[in-house]
N, C-alpha and C positions, 0 to 999 in steps of 0.2 A: 820779558820784563826783568829789569835789573833790581837786585836787592842789596842792601848794605850789610856787610859782615865785618866783624872784628875777630881776628884770629891771632892766637898767641904764638909768637916766634921767639925761639931762644934755645939755650942749652943749660947745662948745670951752672955755668958762670953767671947766668942772668938772661933776661929777655923782656919783651914788652908786647903789647897788643898792636897789631897792624890793621889798617883799614883797607877793605877791598869792596868794590862794586862788581857783583857777579851776576851773569844771566841765569835766571831760574825758569824752568818749564813746569808745566802742570804734572803732578804725580811724582815729583822728585823728592828725594830724601836728602838729609844733610850730607851724607857721604858722597852723593852725586855732585854736590856743590864743591866739596873738597877736591874731588877728582877734576872737575872743570877748572878750579883754581890752579891746580897743579899743571894742567895742560895749557893754560893761557897766561897766567900772571906769576905764579910762584912754583917753578919746576922743582925747586929744592925743598919744598914743604914736606916734612916727614909725618906720615900718618900710618898707623898699623891697621890692616884690615885683611880679610880673607874671603869669607863666603858671601857677604852682602845679602844674607838671608836671615840674620838674627839667630844663628845657631853656633857660631864659632866663638863669639864673645870678644873678638879681637879689637873692634873699633870702639872701645869704651872711651868716653870723653865727657866733658861737662859742657852742656849747651845752655846758655843763659843761666849758668850757676847750678844747673841740676844734672846729676850723673845720668847719662843715657847712652844708648847705642846709636852711633851715627847712622847706621843703615836702617834703623827702625823709627827714626824721628822724621816725620813728614814735614815738608815745608808748609803745607796747608794748615798746620797747627799754629802758625805764627801770623800775626797781623801783617798786612802788606807793607805798612810803613815802619815795622818793628826792626830794630837792629839785632842781628843774631850774633851773639858772642860765643866763640868756641875756644875752649881752653883744655889743657890736659887734666887728667884726674889729679886731685891735689894731694892725696895721701902718699903717693909713691914718687920717688925721685925722677926728675925729668932727664931723659936721655937727649932728646932733641925735639923741638916743636911739640907735637901732640903725642909723642911716644914716651912712655914712662917705663921705669924698671920695676916690674912686678914680681921679681924673683923671691921676695918675701913670702908670697903665697905658695910657691913651689917648695920652699924650704919647710913650710908648715905642713904641706901635703906629705913630704917624706917622713915627717915626724909622726904622723897619724898612723897608728897600727892598722894594718890591712885586715881584710876578712880572713878569719881563721876557720878552715873547713872542719867539720866534725870528724873525730877519729873513726876509722873503720869504714868510712863511706867513700867510695871511689867517685871521681868526677863523672857526671852523667847519671848518677844514682840519687842526686839530691832531689828531694820532693818538698814542696811547700803548698800550703793552702792558698787559694786565691786571695782571701782576705788579708793574709800576711804580705802577699806581693803588693796589694793595693796600698797598704799602710805606708810603705817606704818608697813606692813608685814616684811620688811627688818629688822627692829629694833627688831622684835620678835625672830629673829634667834640667839640673844645673848645667849651664854652658860655660861656667868659669869665666865670666866677664869681669868678675871681681868688683862690680859696682857696689855690692853690699859691703865688701871689705873697705872700699874707698869712702863710703859714707858713714861707716861706724866711727863714732867720735872717740871710742876707746883707743883706736889705732890712729885716727886722723889727728887728734889733738894732743896725744901723749906718746911720743916716741919711746919713752921709757917702758911702756907697757908691751912693746912688740916682742921681746924675748919670752914673755909669759902668757901671751894672748894669741890664740889662733884665729879668732874672728868668726863671723857668722857662717862663712862658706864651710868651715870645717866643723862647726857645731852641727850642721845638718848632716854631714858625713858621719859624725859620731852617733847622732840620733838614728840615722838609717841603719847602721850596723847594730845598734842597741836593740832595735825592733826586729832584727833579722832572726828568725827562729833557728837557723842553722849555724849562726856564728858561735864559735866555741869559746870566745873570750867572754869572761864574766865580769870584767872590770871596766867596761866602757864608761859607765857613769863616774866611777872613781877617777879614771884617767881624765875625763873631761873637766872634772873639778880640780884635780891636783896639777895637771900638766897643760891643759888647754886654756885655763883661765876663765872657765864658765862663770865663776862668781863675779868677774868684772862687768859682765853684761847687765845693764839695768833696764833692759827690754823697752827701749824707746820706739821700736818698730821702724826705725829709719831704713834698716836693711830690707825689710819687707816692701816698703814703699817704692824702692828703686829697682826691685828685681824684675827684669824684662820677661821672665818666665812665670811671673805671678806666683812664685812659691811662698807659702805662708811660713816664712822662716821663723818668726817669733812665736806665733800661736801653735804651730804644729811640730816644731823641733826644739827651740830653746826653752820655752816655758815647760813643756813636758819633761825635758831632761832635768831642769832645775827642780821640778816637783819630785822626780824620782830620787835625786840626790838628797833632798831634804827628808823624804820618807825613810831612806836607808840610814842616814847619818844622825838625824835629829829627832825623829818621832820616838818618844819613850816607849810606846807600846810595841812598835816594830823592833826596837833595840832589845826589849825584854823577851819578845818572842824568839828572836834569833838566838839569844843566850840560852833560853830554855830548851829549844830544839837543836842546839849545837849547829846553828847555821850562820854563825857569825863570820861573814866574809868581808869585814870592814878594814882589812889591811890597806895601808896606803899604797898607791900605785908605785911609789918609789921603793917600797919594801920588797919582801920576797914575792915571787909571782903568785897570783891567787890560785888556790886549789879549786878544782872543778868538782862539783857535786856529782858523783856517779849516777845518781838517780835522775839528774837533769840531762846529762850528756849521753846516756846510753839506753834510757828506758824506752825511748820512742825513736829509735833509729829508723830512717826512711827505708823502704824496701821497694823493689821493682814490682809493678802490678803483674799478676800472672797472665800468661798467654795461653789461650785454649788450643785444643787440637786442630781447630780450623785456622790457626795463626792469627786470630783476632784477640785484642785485649778486651776484658770485661769493662764495665762502666766504672773505671778505677777511682774516679773522684768521689763516687758514692759508696763503693764497696771495699775500698782499700782498708785492710785491718788496722793500719796505723797511720796517723797523720805525720807530716814531715818534721814537726818539732813541737815544742811546748807552745800552746796558744798564749799570746800575750793578753787575752781577755779572761784568763782564769780557767779553771777546770770544771766549771759548772755548765759549760756548753757541751752538749753531746754531739760529737762528730767522729766518725761518719754516721749518717743516719742509719738506724736499724733497718734491716731488710724488710720487716713487716710494714714500715712506713713508706716504702717506695711505691710509687704509682706506675713506674716503668717496668715492663716485663719484656724479655727477649722474645721475638717471634718463634713460634713452634716450627722447626724445619720440616716436620712431617705434614703440617697443614698448609695447603696451597694458599697463596696470597691472591686476593682479588685485585685486579687492576681496572 
């Protein structure tokens, strides 16, 4: 069965939509149609792709005006008599046809401070609670398709914002590191506000709507970061408390590097679980004397569990086991 497509052809000097009738088979996706179009009618059609499994983020495009991945958009989602219009993502400069220059995103990635390991802890000795892993694991699913960057109107509609605005992809990176209990940088929130343009975002949730990995960018990353910035900078009670207890770390990210509170960086350094004479480790996740880092949920949660509350007991090696 043949379907009607309109595909944008052009380069930085200009272009237009071209009409094609292409054979479509059951179970195919839009990227399959582009490949068939290249093989039969337009061998010079430029399209970026790699894995064809929704994990590399290369085949970002706009299909009927909506930012999508070509390899994850099934033809069965369209009506049989519907014309499918395929265009490059609008926010970034066109190189040729469906390929755009997304170097803006890599420049912002280089500007984002990397994970800073805690002092005095060797690689391989890092320890984290599972609850801390789960809080930031969602943001690690990002495949860097940059559809969120493309649909963000702060970037799309205002080129003048680009130097001061990193975009939703790097807000979730900042949120992930801000939640990380072992990250030694204490100015993630200040940096997001002062250097990444967090204040420009007015949380329209368009980035969340187009994310192919279904990351709740706005609800779980941007809004919590905004709330923490407001708490630190504008809440009068927090400001007064920091002054009284000499914990004022409100220096601007552009000023001198923030000082690290020794009680936060070294009070709970992770340590390797002990190994018994038999070469086996104890149930370290329950009996470890210290947790991997400060809990983001406060100090009112007692962890690890006290030994008297454990229901598990190691078997007595002197007592035979019944099989």
